[in-house]
N, C-alpha and C positions, 0 to 999 in steps of 0.2 A: 503492500500499499505506498507505501515511504516514495517510492520507483516513480507509483504514479503518479504523486503530487511534487515529483522534483520535475516532472518528464512537464507537466503543465506548467507548473510556473514561471517554465523555463520558456513554453508556447506564448505565454500571456505576456510575460516582459520583455519580448522580440516582438508579437502583435503593433503592443502600445507604443515604443521604439522606431517598428514603422509608421506610426501614422505619427508621432511627433516632427518626422521623418520630413514626410511628402507636408506637412504642412503651407514652413515656407514655399518651400516649391508654389505651391498652389496661388500660394500673392504675392506673387513675381509671374508667374504670367500675364493675371491680372491685369500689375500695372503696364507690360508692354503692349498693350494693346490701348491702341489709339481711342479716345472718346470721343460718341459719334458729336457729330454739331444738333446743336438745337432744336436748326430745323425742322430734324431726322428725327429727334428724340419721340416718341410716342409723350399725350398731353397723361398723365395722371391723373386724375379726380379723386382724395382720399377720402374712400366710402368707412362710415363708421361699420364695422361687419356684422353678422344680422343677431339676433339676444339668443344660444341654443341651450339655457335655463329656458326654463317654460315659469318656471319659478318668478323667476326676477323680471320678465312682460311684465304692466299695467294691467292691469283687470282693464277688458273694455265693456263696460255694462248698455245693455241693450233691453227692452221689454220683451220678459222673459216671466211669468205667470206660474211656469212649471215651475223655475227651480225659487221662485224667490216664494212657493208655497212649502217646497221642501226643505229652503232655509226656517221658516217660520215652527215646520215639524221639529226641528232640531233645537231651535231657541228657546223653545219650549220645552224638548227635554232637558237643557243644560238650565233653564226657570225652571225648574221642579228638583232636579238636582241640587238647587244651590249654587252654581257656576253662572254668576251674572254675570261678568269679564266674557265668560264665553257667549251667555244666550242673549247678550247685546247685540258681541258682533255682527250674529245669525240675528238678529231682528237689522239690521243695519244694512247686511248685506239685501234683504231679501226688500225694502225700504231702495236699497241702487235698483234692485231687478222690474221690479214694480213700483215706483213713486206715489202710486193715489193709492198701496193697499195700506187702506185705513187703519185695518188689525195688527200692523204690525210697527208703525208708529206708535201706536198703543201700548205692548208691548216694550218698546223699546222705551218707551218714557218713564214704566214701572220700571225694566229694569234697570236704567240707568241711576233712577231711585233707589233703591238696594243697593249699590254701589257709590251710590248718597254724592253722584254725579249729580246736582241738578240744576246746573246749566244748560246740559244734555237733556235734561229729563223736559226741564221746564218748554226746551223749542218740538223737539217730541211729540209734548204731550198737546202745544202748542200746532201743531201740524196735523196730529188729528182734530180739532176742533174745526179744523178750515178742511181736513176732506170730511166730518159727521158734523153738521151745524147744528144739528139736531137728532142725536144720536140718541140713548136712551141715558146714559151717563154721562153726560155734556155735563148737566148742573156739580157731580162731586168730579171731574175735571178741570172746572172752570175751580172749583176749590181747590184742587190740587196746583193748582198753578200759582195761584195769590196765597199760597200759601208757603206755598216753592221763592226761595229767597231772588 
């Protein structure tokens, strides 16, 4: 086994040495070539490469009531588990998919109120009342808005 390791280490060392000797020769070949005149060089426009990771792309929202309902269901589950931050995130997503979904605004207000984020809760309740001014619980929601600072 020691003989094999010795032979292999010599091969690796030899390949490394050859590759290092070949690098300066390549650099000299490139410097000997005359540069192309500016008129013949193609104009290159620098473009950003497309984003490969889909998670880093900004989300584009369009009207999608099915996705909004899915986010509402998941948000409701999070709310029942007392995970109010996750619930608020799902309700907010639902409002982006369907901005006219009044229930999503109401649930978002409730989740933000539980998180003690009163400014966002007040905004969400206000949007709910804007969409459903004659709702059964409109008076109660108006009282909540008045009590929020």
